[in-house]
C-alpha positions in Angstrom: -15.1 -81.0 -19.0 -18.0 -79.9 -16.4 -15.4 -79.9 -14.1 -13.6 -76.9 -15.5 -16.9 -75.0 -16.6 -16.8 -73.2 -13.1 -13.3 -72.4 -13.1 -13.8 -70.9 -17.2 -16.4 -68.9 -15.8 -15.0 -67.6 -13.0 -12.0 -66.7 -15.3 -14.7 -64.6 -17.3 -16.2 -63.1 -14.3 -15.6 -59.0 -13.8 -15.1 -58.8 -10.4 -16.8 -55.2 -10.2 -20.0 -56.4 -11.6 -19.9 -60.0 -11.0 -20.7 -60.8 -14.1 -19.7 -62.3 -17.7 -17.0 -59.9 -19.3 -18.9 -57.0 -21.8 -15.8 -56.0 -23.5 -13.2 -56.7 -21.6 -9.8 -54.3 -20.7 -6.9 -55.0 -18.8 -4.2 -53.1 -16.8 -1.1 -53.1 -16.4 -1.2 -55.2 -13.2 -3.1 -58.3 -15.5 -6.5 -58.2 -13.7 -9.4 -57.3 -16.4 -12.8 -56.2 -16.1 -15.7 -54.9 -18.2 -14.6 -51.8 -19.9 -17.8 -49.7 -18.6 -17.6 -51.0 -14.6 -14.1 -49.6 -14.5 -15.1 -46.3 -15.7 -17.5 -46.6 -12.8 -15.5 -47.4 -10.5 -12.8 -45.1 -11.3 -15.2 -42.4 -11.4 -16.7 -43.1 -8.4 -12.8 -43.8 -6.4 -11.7 -40.5 -8.3 -8.3 -42.1 -9.3 -7.3 -44.8 -11.5 -6.2 -47.8 -9.2 -6.6 -51.5 -9.9 -10.3 -52.5 -8.2 -8.7 -55.8 -7.3 -4.9 -55.4 -6.2 -5.1 -51.0 -5.7 -2.0 -50.6 -7.9 -2.0 -47.5 -9.5 -2.5 -47.8 -13.1 0.0 -45.7 -15.2 -1.6 -46.3 -18.7 -5.0 -46.7 -19.4 -6.8 -49.9 -20.1 -6.6 -51.8 -23.3 -9.2 -54.1 -24.6 -8.6 -57.5 -24.1 -9.5 -59.4 -27.5 -8.6 -63.0 -26.1 -10.5 -62.7 -23.5 -13.6 -61.0 -25.3 -14.0 -63.6 -27.8 -14.0 -66.4 -25.0 -16.2 -64.2 -22.9 -18.7 -63.7 -25.8 -18.3 -67.7 -27.0 -19.4 -68.7 -22.9 -22.2 -66.6 -23.3 -23.5 -67.4 -26.6 -22.7 -63.7 -27.6 -20.2 -65.0 -30.2 -20.9 -63.8 -33.7 -21.0 -65.9 -36.7 -19.9 -63.0 -39.4 -16.6 -62.1 -39.1 -17.4 -58.7 -40.6 -19.5 -58.0 -37.4 -16.8 -58.9 -35.3 -14.3 -56.7 -37.1 -16.8 -53.3 -36.4 -17.1 -54.6 -32.8 -12.9 -54.5 -32.6 -13.1 -51.2 -34.9 -15.8 -49.3 -32.4 -13.9 -50.6 -29.4 -10.9 -49.1 -30.9 -12.6 -45.8 -31.5 -14.4 -46.1 -28.1 -10.8 -46.4 -26.4 -8.8 -43.6 -28.1 -12.3 -41.5 -27.5 -11.9 -41.9 -23.8 -8.1 -41.2 -23.9 -8.7 -38.4 -25.8 -11.5 -36.8 -23.2 -8.8 -35.6 -20.5 -7.3 -33.6 -23.4 -10.9 -32.0 -24.0 -11.0 -31.3 -20.7 -7.9 -29.7 -20.1 -8.1 -27.6 -22.9 -11.7 -26.2 -22.3 -10.3 -25.3 -18.8 -7.2 -23.4 -20.7 -9.4 -21.5 -22.8 -11.9 -20.7 -19.8 -8.7 -19.4 -18.2 -7.4 -17.3 -21.0 -11.2 -15.8 -21.4 -10.8 -14.6 -17.7 -7.7 -12.8 -18.2 -8.9 -11.4 -21.1 -11.8 -10.1 -19.3 -9.8 -9.0 -16.8 -7.2 -7.2 -18.8 -10.5 -5.7 -20.6 -11.5 -4.0 -17.5 -8.2 -3.0 -16.6 -8.4 -0.3 -19.2 -11.2 2.0 -18.2 -9.5 1.6 -14.5 -6.6 3.1 -16.0 -8.3 6.1 -16.5 -10.0 6.5 -13.2 -7.1 5.9 -12.0 -5.1 8.7 -14.0 -7.5 11.0 -13.9 -8.1 10.8 -9.8 -4.5 11.0 -9.5 -4.0 13.5 -11.7 -6.5 15.7 -9.7 -4.7 14.8 -6.6 -1.3 16.1 -8.2 -2.8 19.6 -9.3 -4.7 20.0 -6.1 -1.4 19.4 -4.0 0.7 21.4 -6.7 -1.9 24.1 -6.4 -1.6 24.4 -2.7 2.0 24.8 -3.0 1.7 27.2 -6.2 -0.6 29.2 -3.1 1.6 28.8 -0.6 4.3 30.2 -3.0 2.3 33.1 -4.1 1.4 33.5 -0.6 4.6 34.1 0.9 6.0 35.9 -2.4 3.4 38.5 -1.2 4.4 38.3 2.4 7.9 39.0 1.7 7.3 41.9 -0.9 5.2 43.5 1.2 7.8 43.4 4.3 10.1 44.8 2.1 7.8 47.7 1.5 6.8 48.2 5.0 10.7 48.6 5.9 11.3 50.6 2.7 8.3 52.9 3.9 9.3 52.7 7.5 13.2 54.0 6.6 12.0 56.2 4.2 9.9 58.0 6.8 12.5 58.1 9.1 15.0 59.5 6.8 12.6 62.4 5.8 12.5 63.0 9.7 16.1 63.4 10.2 16.1 65.1 6.9 13.4 68.0 8.8 15.0 68.3 11.7 18.5 68.9 9.8 16.6 71.8 7.8 15.2 73.5 11.0 18.7 72.9 12.2 20.4 74.7 9.0 18.1 77.2 9.2 19.0 78.3 12.8 22.5 77.8 12.3 22.1 80.3 9.0 20.3 82.7 11.0 22.9 82.7 13.9 25.7 82.6 11.0 24.1 85.9 9.4 23.7 87.6 13.0 27.7 87.0 13.7 28.5 87.9 10.1 26.8 91.4 10.6 28.1 92.3 14.0 31.4 91.6 12.8 31.0 94.8 10.6 30.3 97.2 13.2 32.8 99.3 14.6 33.3 101.4 18.1 30.6 101.1 20.7 27.9 99.6 18.6 30.2 96.4 17.7 30.8 96.5 21.4 27.2 96.4 22.3 26.4 93.7 19.9 29.4 91.1 20.7 28.4 89.6 23.5 24.9 88.9 22.0 26.5 87.4 18.9 28.9 85.4 20.9 26.1 84.0 23.5 23.7 83.1 20.3 26.5 81.0 18.2 28.3 79.3 21.3 24.5 78.0 21.7 24.4 77.5 18.1 27.6 75.5 18.8 26.7 73.2 21.6 24.7 70.6 20.1 27.2 67.6 18.8 27.4 67.1 15.1 25.0 65.4 12.9 25.6 61.9 12.2 24.4 59.8 9.7 22.0 57.3 10.9 23.0 53.7 10.9 20.6 51.0 9.0 19.0 54.1 6.9 19.0 51.5 3.9 17.0 48.4 2.8 18.5 45.4 4.6 19.3 43.2 1.5 20.8 40.8 2.5 17.5 39.8 5.1 15.3 39.7 2.3 17.3 38.0 -0.4 19.8 35.7 1.6 19.2 32.1 1.5 15.8 33.2 0.1 15.0 29.7 -1.7 16.2 27.8 1.3 14.3 29.6 4.0 11.0 29.4 1.6 11.6 25.4 1.5 12.1 25.0 5.3 8.9 26.9 5.7 7.0 24.9 3.5 8.3 22.0 5.2 7.0 22.7 8.6 3.8 23.3 6.9 3.5 19.6 5.1 2.6 16.8 6.5 4.5 13.3 6.4 3.7 9.8 6.7 6.4 7.1 6.7 3.7 4.4 5.2 1.5 5.2 2.2 -1.1 2.7 1.4 -1.0 0.8 -1.4 -4.4 1.0 -3.5 -3.5 -2.1 -5.9 -3.5 -4.3 -3.1 -6.8 -2.9 -1.2 -9.7 -5.3 -1.1 -12.5 -4.4 -2.7 -14.3 -3.9 0.8 -11.8 -1.1 1.5 -12.2 2.4 1.0 -8.7 4.8 0.8 -8.2 8.1 1.7 -7.1 10.7 -1.2 -3.8 10.8 0.4 -3.3 7.1 0.7 -2.8 7.5 4.8 -6.2 6.2 6.0 -7.9 2.8 5.2 -11.8 1.9 6.3 -14.1 -0.9 5.6 -17.3 0.0 3.1 -20.7 -1.7 2.5 -20.0 -0.8 -0.9 -17.6 -2.7 -3.2 -15.4 -0.9 -5.2 -15.2 -1.4 -9.0 -11.8 -2.4 -9.4 -10.0 -4.6 -11.5 -9.0 -8.5 -10.2 -5.3 -8.1 -10.5 -2.9 -10.2 -8.9 -1.5 -8.0 -5.9 -5.2 -7.5 -4.8 -6.7 -9.0 -1.3 -9.8 -10.7 -2.6 -10.6 -12.9 0.3 -9.9 -10.6 3.2 -10.2 -7.0 3.6 -6.5 -6.1 3.7 -4.0 -4.1 2.6 -0.2 -3.0 2.1 1.8 -0.6 2.3 3.5 0.7 -0.8 7.0 0.2 -0.1 8.6 -3.2 1.5 11.9 -3.6 3.2 14.4 -6.0 3.0 16.7 -4.5 5.5 17.4 -1.6 8.3 14.7 -0.2 11.2 11.4 1.0 10.4 9.3 2.2 12.6 5.5 4.1 11.9 2.4 4.4 14.1 -1.2 3.9 13.4 -4.5 5.4 14.9 -6.7 3.1 15.6 -9.3 4.9 18.2 -12.1 2.9 19.2 -12.4 1.1 16.2 -13.6 -2.4 17.5 -11.5 -4.7 14.8 -8.5 -3.8 13.4 -5.4 -6.3 12.6 -1.8 -4.2 12.2 1.9 -5.2 11.2 3.7 -6.5 8.5 3.6 -9.5 5.7 5.3 -11.0 3.5 5.6 -10.0 -0.3 4.6 -13.7 -1.2 1.3 -13.7 1.4 -1.8 -15.3 0.0 -3.8 -13.0 -0.9 -7.2 -15.1 -2.8 -7.2 -18.3 -0.7 -8.4 -18.7 2.9 -5.6 -18.7 5.6 -5.3 -17.1 9.0 -3.0 -13.9 9.6 -0.5 -15.4 11.6 3.4 -15.9 11.1 2.7 -19.3 9.2 1.2 -17.7 6.6 3.5 -14.8 6.7 2.0 -12.0 8.7 3.3 -10.9 11.6 0.5 -8.9 13.2 -1.1 -7.5 16.4 -5.1 -8.1 16.4 -7.8 -6.5 18.3 -11.6 -8.0 18.0 -13.7 -6.2 21.0 -11.1 -5.5 23.4 -9.3 -8.4 23.2 -5.8 -8.4 22.4 -4.5 -11.1 20.1 -1.0 -12.3 18.4 -2.1 -14.1 15.5 -1.5 -17.7 16.8 -4.2 -17.0 19.2 -2.3 -16.2 22.3 -4.3 -13.3 24.1 -2.3 -10.4 25.5 -3.3 -8.2 28.4 -3.0 -4.6 28.0 -3.0 -2.1 31.0 -4.7 0.2 29.1 -6.7 0.7 25.3 -4.6 2.6 23.6 -5.7 4.7 20.2 -2.5 4.4 18.9 -0.1 1.5 18.2 3.8 2.2 17.2 4.9 -0.7 14.9 8.8 -1.2 14.7 10.4 -3.7 12.6 14.2 -4.6 13.1 14.5 -6.5 9.4 18.2 -7.6 10.3 17.5 -8.2 13.8 14.5 -10.5 13.0 12.2 -8.6 15.3 8.6 -6.9 14.5 7.5 -5.0 18.2 4.4 -3.6 19.1 4.1 -0.6 21.5 1.9 1.8 23.4 3.3 5.0 22.2 1.8 7.2 24.9 4.7 5.5 27.5 6.4 3.4 25.1 5.0 -0.1 26.9 6.1 -3.1 24.6 3.0 -4.9 23.9 4.4 -7.6 22.2 7.4 -9.1 19.9 7.6 -11.3 17.0 10.9 -12.9 16.3 11.4 -14.2 12.8 14.5 -15.0 10.4 13.1 -12.5 7.6 14.5 -13.1 3.7 11.2 -12.1 2.1 10.5 -8.5 1.1 8.6 -7.4 4.1 5.4 -4.8 3.9 3.5 -2.8 6.3 0.2 -4.6 6.7 -3.3 -3.8 7.4 -6.8 -5.1 7.9 -10.0 -3.3 9.0 -13.4 -4.9 10.2 -16.8 -3.1 10.7 -16.9 0.1 12.7 -20.4 -0.4 14.1 -21.3 2.4 16.9 -17.6 3.2 17.1 -16.8 6.7 16.4 -13.6 5.8 14.4 -14.4 4.6 11.1 -10.7 4.2 9.5 -7.6 3.6 10.5 -4.8 6.1 9.8 -1.1 5.8 9.3 1.4 8.8 11.1 4.8 9.4 11.8 6.5 8.9 14.9 6.3 12.1 17.2 9.6 13.1 19.1 8.6 12.1 22.5 8.4 8.8 21.7 11.2 7.9 19.9 13.4 5.1 21.2 
């Protein structure tokens, strides 16, 4: 028996604390441990692998009542009262059930926190909706007031031109009429003289006839009067295609941007112009909701319209801004976590930092001059995003990729520092830079 005692002790010893089991539990691999030792080991290891064989446990540890009875007997912890043993067994089961329930409690708490966060986000969106509506309505009214002002000015100008034409032609007609009236008076006087001479006889008629004939022929020497052409108003000039011509003139006076920025994607550290064509970095954090579309980790913003086919191009004025990123990004680009602005992360762009140009993977690009404007050209179907210096259409770099996602214009803006340029601005492509 003495030879078997060390073997029994080894059998009843926890391999974690190396002491006789207390509240022993067994895993699916049949290794047993003190309940508290196992829980502490799992908490430290951050997994539920067996401390001995490292096998992952698919179920929670089960109380091993047989080993518990032997361990308590061996160590002198055995109880003489059966009711005490029942109480211990009951407490063990309760403890086990509580441990099984704790992960559910933690998950429920996390789920509630997430719901509360979303509820707070929605609560913040309600007043922001009003801010957006007021700001956008003010901008709409301002734009239409400009259009109304243009139409009123155009109306007045055209009515004034009509009245000016009427006045000029009225004066011309009155002048012609006055000339005719003077000619009619002269003709009437000559006609009366001729008629009077025709009433004379004899020597009196002979002496007057030569004078009358000379006077009559002088009055008849001029050409017959004609009505002047163009005496009436040119109604066709004033009314013909009026709406179309006004529309064309309005179009020449209004500006068009091939890309407008989406304020719902803009980082809180960015500020957009009222017409949504310029963006710059600001030190003051904008008070806007944390909606899913918004970039929260980096100072970035997307265009409002995505592309899934075709060719598209736009130019961006960067001036002497020291830090900027310009290009395109896929719709599913990461907007909250850490990542680089690289093709591997769904961003194909040109990066500039203090005079150095890169293309997202760390490759430095050499430019013969420092452009203040960059042209971006997307060929979705051809799988290319190219960047040009529009001054002479020098190619800076071309990304090649087979696009499958919806692709949006992408902008990132750094601090301006002492630069005169504070914002980058999207503009159209001038005719001289068309490919």
